[in-house]
C-alpha positions, 0 to 999 in steps of 0.5 A: 454358520450354526443356528446359534451363530445366526441368532447372535448375529440377528440379535446384534443387528437388532441392538444396532438398529435400536441404538441408532433409532434412539440417537436419532430421537435424542438428536430430534428432541435436542433440535426441538428444544434449541429451536423453542423460544425462551420466555424472559421477564423484564426487570428493574435495576441499575445498569452500569454500561461499559464499552469493550474495544480491542486494539493493539499497542503502537509507538507514538512516533515511528519511521515508515519505510514505503514502497518506492515510486518507480516507473513500475506501478506494482512491485512484488516483495522478494524477501523481507525480515521477520516481524518483530526482528531486531536490526542494526542501522543500515541493515537490509530489511526488505527487498522488492523483485528487480527482475523487470528492472534488470531486463530494462537495464540490459535493454538500456545498456544496449541502447547506450552502446548503440548511441556510442556507435552512432556518435563515433560514426557521425564523427568519423563521417563528418571528419571525412566530409569536412576534409573533402571540403577543406581539400576542395577549398585548397584546390580552388585557392591554388587555382585562384592564385594561378588565375590571379598571376595570369591576370596581373600581366599588363594588358598592353603586353597581351592582345585584348581578348586574352587579357579579358579572358584572364580577368574573367578567369580570375572572377570565376576562381574568386567565385569558386573559392567563395563557394568552397568556403561556404560549403566548408562552413555549411558542412562544419555547422551541420557536422556540429549539429549532428554530433550535438544530436548524437551526444544528446541521445548518448547522454539520454541513454546514460541517464536512463541507465543511471535512473534504472540503477538508482531505482534498483538500489531503492528496491532494497530498503535498509533500516535508518536506525537501530530498532525493532521492525514491524511488518505493515498490514495489507491495506485490504486483506486484514493481515500482515504483508509477506513474501510474494505480496504485490505492493503499490508506490507509497504503501508503508511496508515496514515500521521502525517504532521509536520506543523512547517516545512512548506507546499508545493504543489503536483501537476500533469502535463499531459503527453500531456503537457510534456515540457511546464514547467520546474524547476524554473518556477514561477506562482500563487497557489490559494487555493480553500479555499481562491479563492481571494488569489494568493500565489507566488509559484515556481516549484522545482521538476519534475519527469522524467517519467510519470506514471498512476495515477490509475491502470484502467486509461490510463492517465499518469502524471508527478509529480510536486512539488512547493514551496509557500509563505503563507500570514498571516491570512490564515489557510492552512492545508495539503490536501487542493486543490489548483489551479496552474497557471504557465505563459510561455513566450508570443508569439507576432504577431502569427497566431492563430487557435482555439484549438478545430479545431486542431486534433492531432495524431501520424502523427502530427496536422491537421485542417479541411477546409471547404468542408471536406478537411484537411491540415497538420500544425505545432503547437506551444504553446497553451492556453486554447482557441487557438494555435500558427500555425507556418506553414500551415495556414495564417491569414484569412484562414477558418477552421471548428470547431465541427460537424462530421469529 
C-alpha cells in the first residue's frame, strides 16, 4: 500500500472513532435528561372524571356446550370448528380425543366374550351334572321298584329271614331314591344360581360396553341449532381454546349465542378503581369496528368481589355488565371488542395535581417536592391526567414528576 493509501485509511479510522464517541455522548446526555425529574405546578380547575373500561359484546342468551362428564377426568380437544363459523343444526362443532375410550372398548369387548364363554360353559357343565343326577335317580327308582316287588311277596310263602331282608332292602331303596331326589334338587338350584351369577357378569360386561359407546358418542359435540359458534376462553390462560388443549368436565367449550335475544357488554373494572362506578351509571360504548358510533349504555350489574383474570396474574377485576342500544346499519356480533366511557359527576374549582406525581401505597398517597422531600396528601376523583387533591397541596405548589425517587 502506498503512503497516500495509509494516510486515507488512518483518516477514515479516526473519523469512525470520533463518530462513535459523539454517539455515546449524545446517548449519555439523553439518558441524563430522561432520568431527571420534571417540576410541575399544582393548578386549580374543573375536573370532569370518567372511567374507561374495555369489554366485549356477548349475547344476553346463549347455548353452551360443555366438556362431558366421563370416567376420564381430562379430555383433549382433537378437532374443533373455527371461531365465528356458521353452522347448521346437528352439524359437528368439536371432537374430543377418544383413543383412551377406544382402548377401553376393546378391553371390555374381550371381557364380554369371556363372560359369554363362561355362561355357555356353566350351562354345559350344569346340564351334564343334572343329567348324571337324573340318571342316578332313575336307576335308584328302578332298584326301588324291584325291591318293592320282592317285598310284596306274602311273608307266609317265605322263610322269616328272607321276608325281613326284603323289607329292609325296600327301606334302603326308598332312602336311596329320596337321597337321589335331594341331590338332583340341590344340583338344579346350584346350576340356576351359578347361571344367574354368570348372566349378571355378562349383563355387566354388556352395560360397560354400552356406557363406553355412549361416552364416545358424547365426545362429539354437535350444534343444537343453527347459528354462529364462539369458542370459549381458557379458564386461566386468557386465550381461546384450541386443538390440543386439555379440558375438564363441565368446562364450556363452545357457545351458540341467540342473537334474537339482544346483546350486552361484558367489561372488567380494575380493583384499584373500586367504587368509581355503580349500577345505573350511564355512558357510551364504542365498538372498535365502528369507532365513530357511541352507543348509549347503562351499567346493570357489578360483581361484589374482584377476582384474578388469569392464574398467573396478580391483577384483580370486577365483572361489569352493561346494556346498550344498537343503531340501525351496524352489524354487531358477539365477541367484538368495545371501549366503555362512563362519566362521573364533575368537580368544579378543585386543586389539581398531575396523576403521575402521586405515589400511592398502603399508607396513603404522597407527592415528591423539589429537593427530594415528600408530603402526604388526600386524593379525590381522578381522570387520566390529574387528580383532585383535597388536603396537603394548594394551587401554585410545585411537585416533581418522573425521575428517580
